[in-house]
N, C-alpha and C positions, 0 to 999 in steps of 0.2 A: 225495468232493465230491457235493453234491446234484445230481440229474439236471437240474433246471431251470437250475442254474448252468452245467452243462456245455453246455446248449443256448444259454444266454445268451452264452457265450464263443465257441462254435464257429460260431454263426450270423453274427456280423459278419465273421469271418475268411473264411467261405465266400462270403458275398455280395460282399465287396470283391475277393477273389482271382478268383472266377468271372467277375465283370464285367470286371476288369482283363485277365485272360488272354484272355477271349473277344474283347475289342476289339483286343488286341495281335495276335491270330492271324487276325482277319477282314480279308481283302483289301479289302473295301469301305470300311473305316476310312480307308485310304490313298487309295483311288480317289476318295473324297468330298472329301478335303482337297486333294490335289495335282491340278493341271490339266496339268502338264507330263508328257508320256509318259515321258521319260527318268527323271524323279524317281520316278514310280510304279514303273518297272522296278527301280530300285536300292533303293527302299523295300521292295519285295516280296522282293528278294534278302535283305535284312536279316531280314524276317519269316520267310522259309523257313529261314534260318540258325537263328533262335531256336526255330522249331517243330521242325525235324527235322535240323538240323546241316548243311544244304547249304552248301558253302564260299562265302565272300564273294568277290566279284570283286576280286582284288588289284591289278588294273590301274586300278581306280576308287577303291577305299578304301585309305587310307594304312595303314602298319604300326601306327601308334598306334590307328587306328580298329579294326583287326582285333583288337588286344590288348584294347581296351576292350569290344568286343562279345563277346569270350570271357568277360569278367567279367560282362557283362549276361546272357549265356546261363546262367551258373552261378546267378545270382540268379533268373532265370525258372524254371530247373529246380527250385530249392528251393521257389519259389512253387507249382509244380505239385504237388510232394510234400505240402507243408503244406495245400494246398487239398483234396487227396484225403483226407488224415487228418482234417481238420476236417469234411468232408462225411460221412465214415464215422461220426465221433462224433455228428454231428447226426442222421443217419438212425437209427443204432442206438439212441440215447437216446430219440428221438421214438417209435420202434417199441416200445421197452420201456415207456414211459409210456402209450402207446396200448393196448398189450396188457393192462396193469394197470388200464386205465380211469382213469388219473390225469390227466384232461384239464385240471384247474385248474393243475396243476404244468406241464403242457405249454404252456398259454397263457401262464403267468407267465414261463417260460423264453424263449418267442418274443418277448413284449413287452419283457422286460428286454434281450434281444439287440438288438431294434430301437431301444431307447433308446440303448444303447451305440453302435450304428453311426451313429445320427443325430448324436450328440455328436462322433464322429470326423469325420463329413462336415462338420459345422459348423466344426470346428477347421481342417480342410484348406481349406475354402472361405474362411474369414476370413484364413488365412495367405496363400493365393493372391491374395486380393483386395488385401490390404495391400501385399504385395511378392512377386510370383510368382518373380522372379529369385532373391531371397534364400531362399525356400522350396525352390526347385529346387537351389540350392547346398547347403543343409542336408541335403536328401535324399541327394545324392551323397556328402557327407562322412560320413554315417551308414553308407551301404551299400557304399561302395568304399574300400578301404584304401590305394589309390595315387592318383596325380594324373593317370592316363591319361585321365580324363574332362575335363581342362582342354585344350581344343583352340584352335588359332588360328582366327580367323574364316573363313579361306579353306579349311579342311579340308572335303572333300566330305561327310563325315558330318554336319557342322554345317550346311552349306548345305541339306541335305535336312531333317534333324531340328532345325530352328531352335526358338527359344524359343516362337515363335508356334504351331508344331505342337504342342508340349507343353501350351500353354494350351488349344488346341482339344481335345486328347486328354483332358486333365483334366476339361474341361466335359462331354465325352461320358461319361466314367466316372461322374461325379457324377450326371448325368441318369439313366443306366441304373440306378445304385444307388437313387436316389430312386423310380424306377418299381418296382424290386424290393420296396422297403419298402412301397409302396402296395399291391402285389399281396398281400404277406404279411399286411398289416393286414386286407385283405378276407377272406383265408383264415382268419385267427384268429377272425373273427366267426362262422364256421361250425363251429368246433370245439365239440363238445358241452360243456355246462356240468355234465353229470351225472357225478360221480365214483362209482366203486364203493365 
């Protein structure tokens, strides 16, 4: 596979997963959204569980919530692994092209990657705009093989992480990704045009 294509494929994965994981693991994400101290406390319990495996409060969260969050943690752990691998490919390939002074290929790879991620973000944005609930359901059907994510409205996990929270979270992720794209476009302008 051509080095610039490796960059083009690794860059969107790195940008999306880095921003997604950073927001997931940042306490301020939840402190900004929630005003209720109790909800912040239990939201941070979930975050700590996803980050380092701290046990969930079983007196507050239902057995179904515990089971579903185990599935979510597996997904998050896979996202961490894929992110590290994509970042390694991105850095190693960029260093290789830089060392060979193949700056045109490096720029092409980054620009192609930015085009890919822009198309992905547009697709997510349009899907969310048209019917966020449907997009949310499709996501769960793709990534979870059971129905443990189908909760009653009274379940404490749902009362904390409502659809409104996920709309807020998605908006934050998209905003951060767009800012990352902007920064990379500025960086690309400074990459030398002179190949060896």
